[in-house]
BALOBA-1460 file (C-alpha; in Angstrom, 3 decimals):
// residues 156
<rec num="1" residu="m" x="83.517" y="147.892" z="132.649"/>
<rec num="2" residu="t" x="84.742" y="148.201" z="136.201"/>
<rec num="3" residu="g" x="83.498" y="146.425" z="139.300"/>
<rec num="4" residu="p" x="82.931" y="148.004" z="142.723"/>
<rec num="5" residu="y" x="86.543" y="147.285" z="143.806"/>
<rec num="6" residu="q" x="88.203" y="148.166" z="140.510"/>
<rec num="7" residu="q" x="88.455" y="151.908" z="140.433"/>
<rec num="8" residu="q" x="90.391" y="154.100" z="138.126"/>
<rec num="9" residu="p" x="93.551" y="155.638" z="139.649"/>
<rec num="10" residu="v" x="93.101" y="159.150" z="140.971"/>
<rec num="11" residu="p" x="95.565" y="161.694" z="139.623"/>
<rec num="12" residu="g" x="98.277" y="162.512" z="142.163"/>
<rec num="13" residu="g" x="99.001" y="159.022" z="143.446"/>
<rec num="14" residu="p" x="97.657" y="155.544" z="144.000"/>
<rec num="15" residu="q" x="94.527" y="154.906" z="145.977"/>
<rec num="16" residu="y" x="93.936" y="151.694" z="147.871"/>
<rec num="17" residu="g" x="90.437" y="150.669" z="148.852"/>
<rec num="18" residu="p" x="87.226" y="152.611" z="148.490"/>
<rec num="19" residu="p" x="87.392" y="156.398" z="148.343"/>
<rec num="20" residu="g" x="87.705" y="158.133" z="151.703"/>
<rec num="21" residu="t" x="89.419" y="155.267" z="153.531"/>
<rec num="22" residu="g" x="92.970" y="156.665" z="153.337"/>
<rec num="23" residu="p" x="94.592" y="158.837" z="155.985"/>
<rec num="24" residu="s" x="93.191" y="162.316" z="156.079"/>
<rec num="25" residu="g" x="95.668" y="164.895" z="154.932"/>
<rec num="26" residu="q" x="98.727" y="162.686" z="155.414"/>
<rec num="27" residu="q" x="100.635" y="161.110" z="152.548"/>
<rec num="28" residu="y" x="101.784" y="157.512" z="152.684"/>
<rec num="29" residu="g" x="105.404" y="156.961" z="153.690"/>
<rec num="30" residu="l" x="105.816" y="160.222" z="155.583"/>
<rec num="31" residu="p" x="106.101" y="160.122" z="159.367"/>
<rec num="32" residu="a" x="103.614" y="161.951" z="161.534"/>
<rec num="33" residu="p" x="104.773" y="165.380" z="162.713"/>
<rec num="34" residu="m" x="106.785" y="165.206" z="165.933"/>
<rec num="35" residu="p" x="105.714" y="167.182" z="168.992"/>
<rec num="36" residu="a" x="108.126" y="169.624" z="170.609"/>
<rec num="37" residu="t" x="110.899" y="167.639" z="172.277"/>
<rec num="38" residu="v" x="111.234" y="167.693" z="176.056"/>
<rec num="39" residu="p" x="114.677" y="167.166" z="177.583"/>
<rec num="40" residu="q" x="114.838" y="163.631" z="178.936"/>
<rec num="41" residu="q" x="116.311" y="162.570" z="182.249"/>
<rec num="42" residu="p" x="119.368" y="160.363" z="181.844"/>
<rec num="43" residu="g" x="118.549" y="156.674" z="182.139"/>
<rec num="44" residu="f" x="119.971" y="154.112" z="184.498"/>
<rec num="45" residu="l" x="123.451" y="152.811" z="183.779"/>
<rec num="46" residu="i" x="122.922" y="149.512" z="185.588"/>
<rec num="47" residu="a" x="120.278" y="147.776" z="187.694"/>
<rec num="48" residu="i" x="121.138" y="145.102" z="190.252"/>
<rec num="49" residu="g" x="117.954" y="143.628" z="191.663"/>
<rec num="50" residu="d" x="115.958" y="146.605" z="192.911"/>
<rec num="51" residu="i" x="119.048" y="148.857" z="193.060"/>
<rec num="52" residu="a" x="119.383" y="151.193" z="190.068"/>
<rec num="53" residu="v" x="122.479" y="153.279" z="189.348"/>
<rec num="54" residu="s" x="122.428" y="156.438" z="187.244"/>
<rec num="55" residu="e" x="125.032" y="159.139" z="186.833"/>
<rec num="56" residu="g" x="125.787" y="160.318" z="190.362"/>
<rec num="57" residu="l" x="122.774" y="158.694" z="192.055"/>
<rec num="58" residu="i" x="121.761" y="155.308" z="193.481"/>
<rec num="59" residu="t" x="118.004" y="154.729" z="193.490"/>
<rec num="60" residu="t" x="116.403" y="152.116" z="195.746"/>
<rec num="61" residu="p" x="112.845" y="151.499" z="196.967"/>
<rec num="62" residu="s" x="113.826" y="153.150" z="200.258"/>
<rec num="63" residu="g" x="115.097" y="156.333" z="198.577"/>
<rec num="64" residu="s" x="118.036" y="157.768" z="196.660"/>
<rec num="65" residu="f" x="121.564" y="158.501" z="197.790"/>
<rec num="66" residu="p" x="124.854" y="159.617" z="196.199"/>
<rec num="67" residu="l" x="126.881" y="157.244" z="194.062"/>
<rec num="68" residu="r" x="130.291" y="158.704" z="194.839"/>
<rec num="69" residu="g" x="132.013" y="156.800" z="197.638"/>
<rec num="70" residu="a" x="129.390" y="154.058" z="197.887"/>
<rec num="71" residu="i" x="130.509" y="150.712" z="199.310"/>
<rec num="72" residu="w" x="129.256" y="147.633" z="197.457"/>
<rec num="73" residu="t" x="129.305" y="144.032" z="198.704"/>
<rec num="74" residu="a" x="128.027" y="140.804" z="197.201"/>
<rec num="75" residu="t" x="127.543" y="137.577" z="199.146"/>
<rec num="76" residu="d" x="126.861" y="134.200" z="197.535"/>
<rec num="77" residu="m" x="124.262" y="132.412" z="199.659"/>
<rec num="78" residu="s" x="123.498" y="129.654" z="197.174"/>
<rec num="79" residu="q" x="123.867" y="125.901" z="197.578"/>
<rec num="80" residu="s" x="124.503" y="123.301" z="194.924"/>
<rec num="81" residu="s" x="123.708" y="119.620" z="195.199"/>
<rec num="82" residu="e" x="123.460" y="116.555" z="192.990"/>
<rec num="83" residu="r" x="120.431" y="114.303" z="192.730"/>
<rec num="84" residu="t" x="119.124" y="111.503" z="190.583"/>
<rec num="85" residu="p" x="116.446" y="112.887" z="188.243"/>
<rec num="86" residu="p" x="112.992" y="111.249" z="188.274"/>
<rec num="87" residu="y" x="113.261" y="110.004" z="184.681"/>
<rec num="88" residu="a" x="116.392" y="107.995" z="185.597"/>
<rec num="89" residu="i" x="114.511" y="106.256" z="188.417"/>
<rec num="90" residu="v" x="111.631" y="105.375" z="186.069"/>
<rec num="91" residu="l" x="114.032" y="104.003" z="183.437"/>
<rec num="92" residu="a" x="115.874" y="101.978" z="186.077"/>
<rec num="93" residu="i" x="112.613" y="100.333" z="187.166"/>
<rec num="94" residu="l" x="111.536" y="99.643" z="183.568"/>
<rec num="95" residu="f" x="114.854" y="98.082" z="182.528"/>
<rec num="96" residu="l" x="115.475" y="96.188" z="185.798"/>
<rec num="97" residu="p" x="114.218" y="92.823" z="184.418"/>
<rec num="98" residu="f" x="116.811" y="92.945" z="181.604"/>
<rec num="99" residu="c" x="119.895" y="91.584" z="183.402"/>
<rec num="100" residu="f" x="119.884" y="94.416" z="185.955"/>
<rec num="101" residu="l" x="121.043" y="96.716" z="183.166"/>
<rec num="102" residu="g" x="118.514" y="99.311" z="184.338"/>
<rec num="103" residu="l" x="120.597" y="99.987" z="187.462"/>
<rec num="104" residu="l" x="123.041" y="101.919" z="185.270"/>
<rec num="105" residu="f" x="120.392" y="104.634" z="184.915"/>
<rec num="106" residu="l" x="120.814" y="105.366" z="188.620"/>
<rec num="107" residu="l" x="124.305" y="106.707" z="187.831"/>
<rec num="108" residu="i" x="122.760" y="109.713" z="186.071"/>
<rec num="109" residu="k" x="123.133" y="112.809" z="188.251"/>
<rec num="110" residu="q" x="121.670" y="116.280" z="187.904"/>
<rec num="111" residu="k" x="123.209" y="119.372" z="189.516"/>
<rec num="112" residu="v" x="120.706" y="121.593" z="191.311"/>
<rec num="113" residu="v" x="121.563" y="125.154" z="192.380"/>
<rec num="114" residu="a" x="119.282" y="127.068" z="194.762"/>
<rec num="115" residu="g" x="119.545" y="130.131" z="196.965"/>
<rec num="116" residu="y" x="120.218" y="133.844" z="196.683"/>
<rec num="117" residu="v" x="122.948" y="136.371" z="196.039"/>
<rec num="118" residu="q" x="122.783" y="139.292" z="198.467"/>
<rec num="119" residu="v" x="123.953" y="142.671" z="197.155"/>
<rec num="120" residu="t" x="124.322" y="145.516" z="199.630"/>
<rec num="121" residu="v" x="125.164" y="149.159" z="199.082"/>
<rec num="122" residu="n" x="126.123" y="151.689" z="201.768"/>
<rec num="123" residu="s" x="126.441" y="155.399" z="201.023"/>
<rec num="124" residu="a" x="126.041" y="158.613" z="202.999"/>
<rec num="125" residu="g" x="124.956" y="156.747" z="206.122"/>
<rec num="126" residu="r" x="122.215" y="154.849" z="204.285"/>
<rec num="127" residu="f" x="122.085" y="151.124" z="203.622"/>
<rec num="128" residu="h" x="120.110" y="148.933" z="201.220"/>
<rec num="129" residu="s" x="120.192" y="145.207" z="200.541"/>
<rec num="130" residu="a" x="118.829" y="143.295" z="197.533"/>
<rec num="131" residu="m" x="118.317" y="139.539" z="197.264"/>
<rec num="132" residu="i" x="118.708" y="138.052" z="193.778"/>
<rec num="133" residu="a" x="117.479" y="134.506" z="193.180"/>
<rec num="134" residu="v" x="120.074" y="132.089" z="191.791"/>
<rec num="135" residu="r" x="118.863" y="130.380" z="188.615"/>
<rec num="136" residu="n" x="122.017" y="128.511" z="187.598"/>
<rec num="137" residu="e" x="125.773" y="128.385" z="188.195"/>
<rec num="138" residu="s" x="126.442" y="131.555" z="186.200"/>
<rec num="139" residu="t" x="124.212" y="133.844" z="188.299"/>
<rec num="140" residu="f" x="126.833" y="134.755" z="190.907"/>
<rec num="141" residu="p" x="129.597" y="135.611" z="188.370"/>
<rec num="142" residu="m" x="127.092" y="137.750" z="186.443"/>
<rec num="143" residu="v" x="126.018" y="139.638" z="189.587"/>
<rec num="144" residu="m" x="129.669" y="140.019" z="190.629"/>
<rec num="145" residu="h" x="130.425" y="141.585" z="187.237"/>
<rec num="146" residu="q" x="127.581" y="144.089" z="187.753"/>
<rec num="147" residu="v" x="128.764" y="144.884" z="191.297"/>
<rec num="148" residu="n" x="132.327" y="145.468" z="190.071"/>
<rec num="149" residu="y" x="130.982" y="147.867" z="187.430"/>
<rec num="150" residu="a" x="129.020" y="149.715" z="190.140"/>
<rec num="151" residu="r" x="132.192" y="149.884" z="192.258"/>
<rec num="152" residu="t" x="134.004" y="151.441" z="189.311"/>
<rec num="153" residu="l" x="131.255" y="154.047" z="188.919"/>
<rec num="154" residu="s" x="131.376" y="154.791" z="192.678"/>
<rec num="155" residu="a" x="135.108" y="155.430" z="192.529"/>
<rec num="156" residu="m" x="134.833" y="158.111" z="189.822"/>
């Protein structure tokens, strides 16, 4: 005796679920037929802010210009400072009655980095500038690495 969900296997392969719920005309495990392939445009090699570099072309929001002979500059306009974090001030106030031991919490310092890195590119009489927000101390070296790679591509 079989229940409504216990069906006998159909010759030619397993069947899962009620009849008619499988894919129509397509066997399990085989990929769908691929459409005719269209030649793809080459992708970007690197993107620095809103400046994208592909083979032979620099693309910016203000237009595209040639990569060969482009002049790249990067300027660090960030500032770093130290401050006492709020949790250290709270702990200092809480532990102040205990032999002024809480004042040691005021020695805790936190380094804060803020600002931008400006990347400019000049090619074929056109100029574009991008401002990249600085998140931490390693932002400028990372952007400088990308700019040096773009300089290498411009020299080829």
